[in-house]
C-alpha positions as CSV (number, residue, x, y, z in Angstrom):
1,M,-78.7,33.0,7.7
2,S,-81.2,31.6,5.2
3,G,-83.6,34.4,6.1
4,L,-80.9,36.9,5.2
5,L,-80.3,35.2,1.8
6,R,-84.1,35.1,1.1
7,G,-84.3,38.8,1.9
8,I,-81.5,39.6,-0.5
9,A,-83.1,37.4,-3.2
10,R,-86.4,39.2,-2.8
11,I,-84.7,42.6,-3.2
12,R,-82.8,41.5,-6.3
13,N,-86.0,40.1,-7.9
14,A,-88.2,43.2,-7.1
15,P,-88.8,44.9,-10.5
16,V,-89.2,48.4,-8.9
17,L,-85.7,48.2,-7.4
18,R,-84.0,46.9,-10.5
19,G,-85.0,49.7,-12.8
20,S,-85.4,49.3,-16.5
21,T,-84.1,46.1,-17.9
22,V,-82.2,46.0,-21.2
23,T,-83.0,43.0,-23.4
24,Q,-80.2,41.5,-25.3
25,R,-80.4,39.6,-28.6
26,A,-77.7,37.4,-29.9
27,N,-76.9,37.6,-33.6
28,I,-77.3,34.0,-34.6
29,A,-76.8,33.0,-38.2
30,T,-79.1,30.2,-39.4
31,R,-77.3,29.7,-42.7
32,P,-74.1,28.0,-43.4
33,A,-70.9,30.1,-43.7
34,K,-70.4,31.9,-47.1
35,D,-66.8,30.7,-47.4
36,K,-65.8,27.3,-46.0
37,F,-62.4,27.0,-44.3
38,G,-60.1,24.4,-45.8
39,P,-57.9,22.0,-43.9
40,A,-54.8,24.2,-44.4
41,E,-56.5,27.3,-42.9
42,T,-57.9,25.2,-40.0
43,I,-54.4,23.8,-39.2
44,I,-52.8,27.2,-39.4
45,G,-55.5,28.7,-37.2
46,L,-55.2,26.0,-34.6
47,T,-51.4,26.2,-34.6
48,V,-51.4,30.0,-34.1
49,F,-54.0,29.7,-31.3
50,S,-51.9,26.9,-29.6
51,F,-48.7,29.0,-29.7
52,T,-50.5,32.0,-28.5
53,I,-51.8,30.2,-25.4
54,L,-48.8,27.8,-24.8
55,G,-45.9,30.1,-25.9
56,P,-45.8,32.5,-22.9
57,S,-46.2,29.7,-20.3
58,G,-43.5,27.6,-22.1
59,W,-41.2,30.6,-22.0
60,V,-41.7,31.1,-18.3
61,L,-41.2,27.4,-17.6
62,A,-38.0,27.3,-19.7
63,N,-36.5,30.3,-17.9
64,L,-37.8,29.4,-14.4
65,E,-34.3,29.1,-13.0
66,N,-33.4,32.6,-14.3
67,Y,-36.4,34.0,-12.6
68,K,-35.5,32.3,-9.3
69,K,-32.0,33.7,-9.5
70,K,-33.4,37.2,-10.1
71,G,-35.6,37.0,-7.1
72,T,-32.9,35.9,-4.7
73,A,-30.4,38.5,-6.0
74,E,-32.8,41.4,-5.3
75,S,-33.5,40.3,-1.8
76,E,-29.8,40.2,-0.7
C-alpha cells in the first residue's frame, strides 16, 4: 500500500505532468487602517455576525417539535 502512495506522490510532484503553475500573491497591507473602527461599530458588527450565525440554528431548535410533527404526518 505504501508503494502505491509513493507512486501517486511521485506523479503529483512531477513538474511535466502538472502543467504550468499559477503563482498567487496575497494583497497584504503593511500600514494601519485608514479609518479605525470605534467600539460602537465593533459591537454592532459582532452582534450582526452572531445573529447571522446563531439565528437560523436557534429558529430550528425552537421549532423542532413542529418539524417532528410534519415528518410523521407526511409518512402516514
